[in-house]
C-alpha positions as CSV (number, residue, x, y, z in Angstrom):
1,M,-10.7,85.6,29.4
2,S,-12.4,85.3,25.9
3,L,-16.1,85.7,25.3
4,E,-16.4,82.0,24.8
5,E,-14.7,81.3,28.1
6,L,-17.0,83.8,29.8
7,A,-20.0,82.1,28.2
8,E,-18.8,78.7,29.4
9,H,-18.2,80.0,32.9
10,G,-21.7,81.4,33.0
11,R,-23.2,78.1,31.7
12,R,-21.2,76.2,34.4
13,E,-22.5,78.5,37.1
14,I,-26.1,78.0,35.9
15,R,-25.6,74.2,35.9
16,Q,-24.2,74.3,39.4
17,L,-27.1,76.5,40.6
18,L,-29.7,74.1,39.1
19,A,-28.0,71.1,40.6
20,A,-28.0,72.8,44.0
21,R,-31.7,73.5,43.7
22,R,-32.4,69.9,42.7
23,D,-30.4,68.7,45.7
24,E,-32.3,71.0,48.0
25,A,-35.6,69.9,46.6
26,Q,-34.6,66.3,47.1
27,R,-33.6,66.9,50.7
28,R,-37.0,68.6,51.3
29,L,-38.8,65.6,49.8
30,E,-36.8,63.1,51.9
31,S,-37.4,65.2,55.0
32,A,-41.1,65.1,54.2
33,V,-41.0,61.3,53.8
34,G,-39.2,61.1,57.2
35,R,-41.9,63.3,58.8
36,C,-44.9,61.5,57.5
37,G,-44.7,58.8,60.1
38,I,-43.3,55.9,58.1
39,P,-41.5,53.7,60.7
40,P,-37.7,53.8,60.3
41,R,-37.7,50.0,59.4
42,F,-39.9,50.8,56.4
43,R,-38.5,54.1,55.1
44,A,-36.1,52.4,52.7
45,K,-38.8,50.0,51.4
46,T,-39.5,50.4,47.7
47,F,-41.4,48.6,45.0
48,E,-38.1,47.4,43.6
49,S,-37.1,45.8,46.9
50,Y,-40.4,44.0,47.3
51,R,-39.8,40.3,46.6
52,A,-42.6,38.8,44.5
53,T,-42.0,35.2,43.5
54,T,-45.6,34.0,43.0
55,P,-48.4,35.2,40.7
56,E,-50.4,36.4,43.8
57,Q,-47.4,38.4,45.1
58,E,-46.8,39.9,41.6
59,L,-50.5,40.9,41.4
60,A,-50.3,42.6,44.8
61,S,-47.2,44.5,43.6
62,R,-48.9,45.6,40.4
63,V,-52.0,46.8,42.1
64,C,-50.0,48.9,44.6
65,R,-47.7,50.3,41.8
66,S,-50.8,51.2,39.8
67,Y,-52.4,52.9,42.8
68,A,-49.2,55.0,43.4
69,A,-48.9,55.9,39.7
70,R,-52.5,57.1,39.4
71,F,-52.1,59.1,42.6
72,A,-48.9,60.7,41.5
73,A,-50.4,61.5,38.1
74,G,-53.1,63.5,39.8
75,A,-56.0,61.0,39.6
76,R,-57.2,61.8,43.1
77,H,-60.7,60.6,43.5
78,G,-60.6,59.4,47.1
79,D,-59.9,55.8,46.1
80,S,-59.1,53.4,48.9
81,L,-56.8,50.4,49.1
82,L,-57.2,47.6,51.6
83,L,-54.2,45.4,52.1
84,L,-55.4,42.4,54.1
85,G,-53.7,39.1,55.3
86,G,-51.4,37.6,57.7
87,P,-48.4,39.3,59.4
88,G,-45.1,39.4,57.6
89,T,-46.5,39.2,54.1
90,G,-45.4,42.6,52.8
91,K,-48.5,44.7,53.3
92,T,-46.7,47.5,55.2
93,H,-43.7,47.3,52.8
94,L,-46.0,48.1,49.8
95,A,-48.1,50.7,51.7
96,C,-45.0,52.6,52.7
97,A,-43.6,52.4,49.1
98,I,-46.9,53.9,47.9
99,L,-46.8,56.7,50.5
100,A,-43.2,57.6,49.8
101,N,-44.0,57.8,46.1
102,V,-47.0,60.0,46.7
103,I,-45.1,62.4,48.9
104,R,-42.2,62.7,46.4
105,A,-44.8,63.5,43.8
106,G,-45.7,66.6,45.9
107,H,-48.8,65.4,47.8
108,T,-49.3,65.2,51.5
109,G,-49.5,61.9,53.4
110,L,-49.4,60.4,56.9
111,F,-48.8,56.9,58.2
112,M,-50.2,55.9,61.6
113,S,-51.4,52.8,63.3
114,V,-55.0,52.8,64.4
115,P,-54.1,52.6,68.1
116,A,-51.8,55.6,67.7
117,A,-54.4,57.6,65.8
118,L,-57.0,56.9,68.4
119,R,-54.6,57.8,71.2
120,T,-53.9,61.1,69.4
121,V,-57.6,62.0,69.5
122,R,-58.2,60.6,73.0
123,D,-55.3,62.7,74.4
124,T,-57.1,65.9,73.4
125,Y,-59.6,65.2,76.2
126,A,-56.9,65.9,78.9
127,T,-57.1,69.2,80.7
128,R,-53.9,70.6,79.3
129,A,-54.0,68.9,75.9
130,A,-51.5,70.2,73.3
131,C,-54.3,70.5,70.7
132,S,-58.0,70.4,70.4
133,E,-60.1,67.4,69.2
134,S,-60.9,69.1,66.0
135,E,-57.2,69.8,65.3
136,A,-56.4,66.1,66.0
137,L,-59.1,64.9,63.7
138,A,-57.9,67.4,61.0
139,M,-54.5,65.8,61.2
140,L,-56.1,62.5,60.2
141,T,-58.6,63.8,57.7
142,D,-56.6,66.6,55.8
143,P,-53.7,64.7,54.2
144,D,-54.1,63.7,50.6
145,L,-53.3,60.1,51.6
146,L,-53.7,58.4,55.0
147,V,-52.2,55.0,55.7
148,L,-53.7,53.3,58.7
149,D,-51.9,50.2,60.0
150,E,-53.1,47.5,62.4
151,V,-56.8,47.9,61.6
152,G,-58.8,45.6,63.8
153,L,-56.0,45.1,66.3
154,T,-57.8,47.0,69.1
155,I,-61.1,48.7,70.0
156,G,-63.1,45.5,70.5
157,S,-66.5,46.5,71.9
158,D,-65.4,50.1,72.7
159,D,-68.1,51.9,70.7
160,K,-66.7,55.3,71.3
161,R,-63.3,54.5,69.8
162,R,-64.9,52.6,67.0
163,A,-67.0,55.7,66.3
164,M,-63.8,57.8,66.1
165,L,-62.4,55.6,63.4
166,F,-65.6,55.6,61.5
167,D,-65.8,59.4,61.7
168,V,-62.3,59.7,60.2
169,L,-63.0,57.2,57.4
170,D,-66.4,58.8,56.6
171,T,-64.9,62.3,56.6
172,R,-62.1,61.3,54.2
173,Y,-64.6,59.5,51.9
174,A,-66.8,62.6,51.8
175,N,-63.9,64.9,51.0
176,L,-62.4,62.6,48.3
177,R,-59.3,61.8,50.4
178,A,-57.6,58.6,49.7
179,T,-57.0,56.0,52.5
180,I,-55.0,52.8,52.7
181,L,-56.0,50.3,55.4
182,I,-53.7,47.5,56.5
183,G,-55.0,44.7,58.7
184,N,-54.2,41.1,59.6
185,L,-57.8,40.2,58.6
186,T,-59.6,38.5,55.8
187,D,-62.1,40.4,53.6
188,E,-65.0,39.0,55.7
189,E,-63.4,39.9,59.0
190,M,-62.7,43.4,57.8
191,E,-66.3,43.9,56.7
192,R,-67.6,42.6,60.1
193,Y,-65.2,45.0,61.8
194,L,-65.9,48.1,59.8
195,G,-69.5,47.4,59.1
196,E,-71.2,47.1,55.7
197,R,-71.8,50.8,55.2
198,I,-68.1,51.9,55.6
199,M,-66.8,48.9,53.8
200,D,-69.1,49.7,50.9
201,R,-67.8,53.2,50.7
202,L,-64.2,52.0,50.9
203,C,-64.7,49.8,47.9
204,E,-66.2,52.4,45.6
205,G,-64.8,53.5,42.2
206,D,-61.3,52.3,41.5
207,S,-60.7,51.2,45.1
208,A,-59.2,47.7,45.5
209,V,-58.9,45.0,48.1
210,V,-55.7,42.9,48.0
211,S,-55.5,39.6,49.9
212,F,-52.0,38.6,51.1
213,T,-52.6,34.8,51.6
214,W,-49.0,33.5,51.5
215,P,-46.8,32.7,54.5
216,S,-44.7,35.3,56.4
217,Y,-41.5,36.4,54.7
218,R,-40.0,36.8,58.2
219,R,-40.5,33.2,59.1
220,S,-39.0,32.1,55.8
221,G,-35.9,34.3,56.5
222,G,-36.5,36.5,53.5
223,G,-37.6,39.6,55.3
224,V,-40.0,42.2,54.0
């Protein structure tokens, strides 16, 4: 084998090694996306697959894309994003697209519904709980990005559970951790639900509130 052939053989082996490393890194990222709690129905949702046919829908897509891009670029200032409106309008689709992008950029993230998050904390009160209350709260307050779905669906007049949610949101705000809230509520209903103090903090800085006022994609047969 000539020197040139040996050199080409070495270059080919290096290319193969780099490709294998890229593949392994991609597998780790996809595994992280799968572990972050995104429901299976929404794991394949992307910004590209979001169907925007009206100016309002295009605005919602732009705001969410911008949020993800700023986060991925390292602009982490604890900004919040509230996606509010009727069911089936694409809120969870866009939130999951943001979360997947954030994780692939190397940040940590978690998707949970509010009822599931509160159950996680409540279950620590059992005699043989798998983890302590502080550990359960840390799971919700430590990730770089937390996506909470179904805000306002439960709790009602249960002040203890409401206090748990407020504690999570307030801790994340104080520690500059970003939070996305998804709820089938209007702006006014969300403020009444969370209270003026928490709502004011969630709207600070470059945070944004996006209203999804159009009809359900599901009822129109378009899917989300």
